[in-house]
C-alpha positions in Angstrom: -19.0 14.3 11.9 -20.2 11.1 10.1 -17.7 9.8 7.6 -19.7 9.2 4.4 -18.5 7.0 1.6 -16.7 9.0 -1.0 -16.6 7.6 -4.6 -13.7 9.9 -5.4 -11.5 8.2 -2.9 -11.9 4.9 -4.7 -11.2 6.9 -7.9 -8.0 8.2 -6.3 -7.0 4.6 -5.5 -7.3 3.8 -9.2 -5.1 6.9 -10.0 -2.5 5.3 -7.6 -2.8 1.7 -8.7 -2.7 1.8 -12.5 0.6 3.8 -12.7 2.2 1.4 -10.2 1.2 -1.6 -12.3 2.3 0.0 -15.6 5.6 1.1 -14.1 6.4 -2.4 -13.0 5.2 -3.7 -16.3 7.9 -1.6 -18.0 5.9 1.1 -19.7 8.3 4.0 -20.0 5.6 6.6 -20.2 4.9 5.8 -16.6 8.4 6.3 -15.4 7.1 7.8 -12.1 4.3 5.3 -11.7 5.8 4.1 -8.4 4.6 7.3 -6.8 1.2 5.5 -6.6 2.5 3.9 -3.5 3.0 7.3 -1.9 -0.6 8.2 -2.9 -1.8 5.0 -1.2 0.0 6.1 2.0 -1.8 9.4 2.0 -5.2 7.7 1.5 -4.5 5.2 4.3 -3.5 7.9 6.7 -6.7 9.8 5.9 -9.1 6.9 6.1 -7.6 5.3 9.3 -7.5 8.7 11.1 -11.0 9.5 10.0 -12.3 6.2 11.5 -10.4 6.6 14.7 -11.6 10.3 15.1 -15.2 9.4 14.5 -15.2 6.5 17.0 -13.1 8.3 19.6 -15.5 11.2 19.5 -18.5 8.9 19.9 -16.7 6.9 22.7 -17.0 3.7 20.7 -13.3 3.2 19.7 -12.0 -0.3 20.5 -8.4 -1.3 19.7 -9.4 -5.0 19.3 -12.1 -4.0 16.8 -9.7 -1.8 15.0 -7.2 -4.6 14.6 -10.0 -7.0 13.6 -11.0 -4.7 10.7 -7.4 -4.5 9.6 -7.0 -8.3 9.7 -10.2 -8.7 7.7 -9.1 -6.2 5.2 -5.4 -7.2 4.7 -4.8 -10.9 5.5 -7.2 -13.1 3.5 -6.2 -11.8 0.1 -2.5 -11.5 1.1 -2.4 -15.1 2.3 -4.1 -16.3 -0.9 -1.5 -14.5 -3.1 1.3 -15.8 -1.0 0.1 -19.4 -1.1 -0.4 -19.4 -4.9 3.0 -17.6 -5.3 4.5 -20.5 -3.3 3.3 -23.0 -5.9 5.0 -21.1 -8.8 8.1 -20.4 -6.7 8.5 -24.2 -6.1 8.3 -24.9 -9.8 10.3 -22.0 -11.2 12.9 -20.8 -8.7 16.5 -22.1 -8.2 17.4 -23.3 -4.7 19.0 -20.0 -3.6 16.1 -18.1 -5.0 13.5 -20.4 -3.3 15.4 -20.0 0.0 15.2 -16.2 -0.3 11.5 -16.6 -1.2 11.0 -18.6 2.0 12.6 -15.9 4.1 10.4 -13.3 2.4 7.4 -15.3 3.4 8.4 -15.2 7.0 9.0 -11.4 6.8 5.7 -10.7 5.1 3.6 -12.6 7.7 5.5 -10.9 10.6 5.0 -7.4 9.0 8.8 -7.0 8.5 9.3 -7.4 4.7 10.5 -3.8 4.4 13.4 -4.6 6.8 14.3 -7.7 4.8 14.3 -6.1 1.4 16.2 -3.1 2.8 19.0 -5.6 3.7 18.8 -7.5 0.4 18.6 -5.0 -2.5 17.6 -1.6 -3.7 14.1 -1.2 -5.0 15.3 0.0 -8.4 18.1 -2.5 -8.7 17.9 -5.0 -11.5 17.7 -8.0 -9.2 14.6 -6.6 -7.5 12.6 -7.4 -10.6 12.9 -11.1 -9.7 11.7 -10.9 -6.1 8.1 -12.1 -6.2 7.0 -10.5 -2.9 9.0 -7.3 -3.1 5.9 -5.1 -3.4 4.8 -6.2 0.1 7.3 -3.7 1.6 4.7 -1.0 1.4 2.2 -3.3 3.3 4.7 -3.7 6.0 5.1 0.1 6.4 1.3 0.4 6.6 1.0 -2.5 9.1 3.6 -0.9 11.3 1.7 2.3 11.1 -1.6 0.5 12.1 0.1 -0.9 15.2 1.5 2.3 16.5 -0.8 5.1 15.3 -4.0 4.1 17.2 -2.0 3.8 20.4 -0.6 7.3 19.8 -4.0 8.8 19.3 -5.4 7.1 22.4 -2.5 8.4 24.4 -3.0 12.0 23.2 -6.7 12.1 23.1 -7.0 13.6 26.6 -5.3 16.7 25.3 -6.9 19.4 23.1 -7.4 18.5 19.5 -5.2 21.4 18.5 -2.4 19.9 20.6 -2.9 16.5 18.9 -2.8 18.0 15.4 0.4 20.0 16.3 2.0 16.7 17.5 1.1 15.0 14.3 2.4 17.9 12.3 5.7 17.8 14.1 6.0 14.1 13.5 5.4 14.7 9.8 8.0 17.5 9.6 10.6 15.3 11.5 9.9 12.4 9.2 10.2 14.5 6.1 13.5 15.8 7.5 14.7 12.3 8.0 13.8 11.4 4.4 15.6 14.4 3.0 18.7 13.6 5.1 18.3 9.8 4.5 18.5 9.8 0.8 21.9 11.3 1.0 23.1 9.1 3.9 21.4 5.7 3.7 19.2 5.6 0.5 18.1 2.0 0.8 16.9 2.3 4.4 15.4 5.7 3.5 13.2 4.1 0.8 12.0 1.1 2.8 11.7 2.1 6.5 8.8 3.9 8.2 10.8 6.8 9.8 11.2 8.3 6.4 7.8 7.3 5.2 5.6 8.3 8.2 5.2 11.9 7.0 3.3 10.6 3.9 0.8 8.9 6.2 0.7 11.9 8.5 -0.3 14.1 5.6 -3.4 12.0 5.2 -3.9 12.1 9.0 -3.8 15.9 9.0 -6.2 16.1 6.2 -8.6 13.8 8.2 -8.3 16.2 11.2 -9.1 19.2 9.1 -12.1 17.7 7.4 -13.4 16.2 10.7 -13.7 19.6 12.3 -14.2 21.8 9.2 -16.4 21.7 6.1 -15.0 21.3 2.7 -14.3 24.4 0.6 -16.9 25.2 -2.0 -17.1 27.1 -5.3 -14.1 28.1 -7.4 -11.6 27.3 -4.6 -12.7 23.7 -4.6 -12.4 23.4 -8.4 -8.9 25.0 -8.4 -7.7 23.0 -5.4 -8.8 19.6 -6.7 -7.5 20.3 -10.2 -4.2 21.4 -8.8 -4.0 18.1 -6.9 -4.8 16.2 -10.0 -2.2 18.1 -12.0 0.5 17.4 -9.3 -0.2 13.7 -9.5 -0.2 13.5 -13.3 3.0 15.6 -13.4 4.6 13.2 -10.8 3.7 10.1 -12.9 5.1 11.5 -16.1 8.1 13.5 -15.0 9.4 11.9 -11.8 11.7 8.9 -12.4 14.0 6.6 -10.5 17.0 9.0 -11.1 15.5 11.3 -8.5 16.0 10.6 -4.7 13.0 9.1 -3.2 11.4 9.7 -0.7 12.5 13.3 -0.5 11.1 16.8 -1.2 10.3 15.5 -4.7 7.7 13.2 -3.0 5.8 16.3 -1.9 4.3 16.5 -5.4 2.3 13.3 -5.5 1.5 13.4 -1.7 0.3 17.0 -1.7 -1.5 16.3 -4.9 -3.4 13.4 -3.2 -4.1 15.6 -0.1 -5.5 18.4 -2.2 -7.8 16.0 -4.0 -9.1 14.6 -0.7 -9.5 18.1 0.7 -11.2 19.8 -2.1 -13.0 17.2 -4.2 -16.8 17.0 -3.7 -19.8 16.3 -5.9 -19.8 19.6 -7.6 -16.2 19.7 -8.7 -14.8 18.6 -12.1 -12.3 16.3 -10.4 -15.2 14.4 -8.8 -16.8 13.9 -12.2 -13.6 12.1 -13.3 -12.8 10.2 -10.2 -16.3 9.0 -9.6 -16.9 7.4 -13.0 -17.9 3.7 -12.9 -14.5 2.6 -14.2 -12.5 4.6 -11.7 -14.6 3.5 -8.8 -14.6 -0.1 -9.9 -10.9 -0.4 -10.2 -10.5 1.4 -6.9 -12.6 -1.1 -5.1 -10.3 -4.0 -6.2 -7.1 -2.0 -6.0 -5.8 -3.8 -2.9 -6.1 -7.3 -4.4 -4.9 -6.1 -7.8 -1.8 -4.6 -6.2 -1.1 -7.9 -4.5 -1.4 -9.9 -7.7 0.4 -7.7 -10.2 4.0 -8.1 -9.1 4.2 -11.9 -8.6 2.5 -12.3 -12.1 5.1 -10.1 -13.7 8.1 -11.6 -11.8 7.2 -15.2 -12.4 6.5 -14.5 -16.1 10.0 -13.0 -16.4 11.6 -15.9 -14.7 9.7 -18.4 -16.9 10.5 -16.5 -20.1 14.2 -16.0 -19.1 14.0 -12.5 -20.7 12.3 -9.1 -20.4 8.7 -9.2 -21.2 7.3 -7.7 -24.4 5.0 -4.7 -23.8 2.2 -6.8 -25.3 2.7 -9.6 -22.8 3.3 -7.2 -19.9 0.0 -5.4 -20.8 -1.9 -8.7 -20.8 -0.4 -9.6 -17.4 -1.4 -6.2 -16.1 -5.0 -6.9 -17.3 -4.8 -10.3 -15.7 -3.8 -8.7 -12.4 -7.0 -6.7 -12.6 -9.1 -9.8 -13.3 -7.5 -11.7 -10.4 -7.9 -8.6 -8.3 -11.6 -8.6 -9.0 -12.0 -12.3 -8.3 -10.1 -11.9 -5.0 -12.2 -8.9 -4.0 -15.4 -10.7 -4.9 -14.8 -14.1 -3.4 -12.1 -13.4 -0.7 -12.1 -9.8 0.5 -15.9 -9.3 0.6 -16.8 -12.5 2.4 -14.1 -12.1 5.0 -15.0 -8.5 5.7 -18.6 -9.6 6.4 -19.1 -10.1 10.1 -22.1 -12.2 9.5 -20.1 -14.7 7.6 -17.0 -14.9 9.8 -16.9 -14.0 13.4 -14.0 -12.1 15.1 -12.8 -15.4 16.7 -12.8 -17.2 13.4 -10.9 -14.4 11.7 -8.2 -14.3 14.4 -8.0 -18.1 14.6 -7.7 -18.6 10.8 -5.2 -15.7 10.6 -3.1 -17.3 13.3 -3.1 -20.8 11.9 -2.5 -19.8 8.3 0.1 -17.3 9.3 2.0 -19.9 11.4 1.8 -22.4 8.5 3.3 -19.9 6.1 6.0 -19.1 8.5 6.8 -22.8 9.0 6.9 -23.4 5.2 9.2 -20.3 4.9 11.5 -21.7 7.6 11.6 -25.1 6.0 12.6 -23.6 2.6 15.3 -21.6 4.4 16.9 -24.4 6.3 16.7 -26.8 3.4 18.6 -24.3 1.2 15.6 -23.8 -1.1 14.6 -27.5 -1.2 17.8 -28.6 -2.9 16.5 -32.1 -2.9 14.4 -31.1 -5.9 17.6 -31.3 -8.0 19.0 -34.5 -6.5 20.0 -37.0 -9.1 
């Protein structure tokens, strides 16, 4: 029942991250690269559920400790990227753009950026390429999941585990149904909001339930299952594109692919040999910070150049995102996740102060119409 570290999960993170970055960078061979976000959702659902199951079974689960871990994991790097993005926004954005940036700062800190961007534009619309914090919509979905999901498991824990798994399965089916109906009825809300995304996280949660109470398959079944998962993800990255409704039944390809890899990959499988290489694990470790960095770098470069980026420059910026991701992981993520370096009280205090400061700055940019005085004669 102990949840051991799995190198292949970090490798799977790399398989999610690189296509997302290259999709946003404009590489046409990665037309479906945005499915990396869906893979991240499955991974998050699996890891969070595994942690809660392990601690609930041991009688050690604490809600405050759970939220502390999420704060340590998410907020330091996020606040750093937001703060440095503010510097570039101040110098590069026109007043109406800076006003919108300020409003997005408020939304990001309050875990509501998916609601804001739902109201503002479609994810694949041309104007979305110039919104520096647009990619934080997926963080908002995960943060909303983190708030609700532990409470749900605590509420249902008194019942049998079969009952709990059935409830999660029904939530997943309902959410998938909402997504399939939603892309026909309200496509923007369908893309951004958690009711049509929860099923992706629930797939990961159900995988966690299965592996917590059952052992992984061995032999040829494990080889075939993990290779099928890998094939589904590669197929999704190459052949899915923004002309297809998303999320929808099409999203089953990358999400089921991720689930199969988590279910069947172990040290004796061929998939593990790929996912556990030093490169794949290394990129996976910095994937969160690199994800945060890549979109602002690309957006501000486009604004500065007043044109589409060449593939050479886009590739260099993608590499720079990985470098910045490493530096953020090494000097921000790791220290703040160390309980010997920062106590719980310090983490919550700093998060509260910096969060309120960013909200105040965002509010000031909004009411000043994007600091119009910068252009006063």
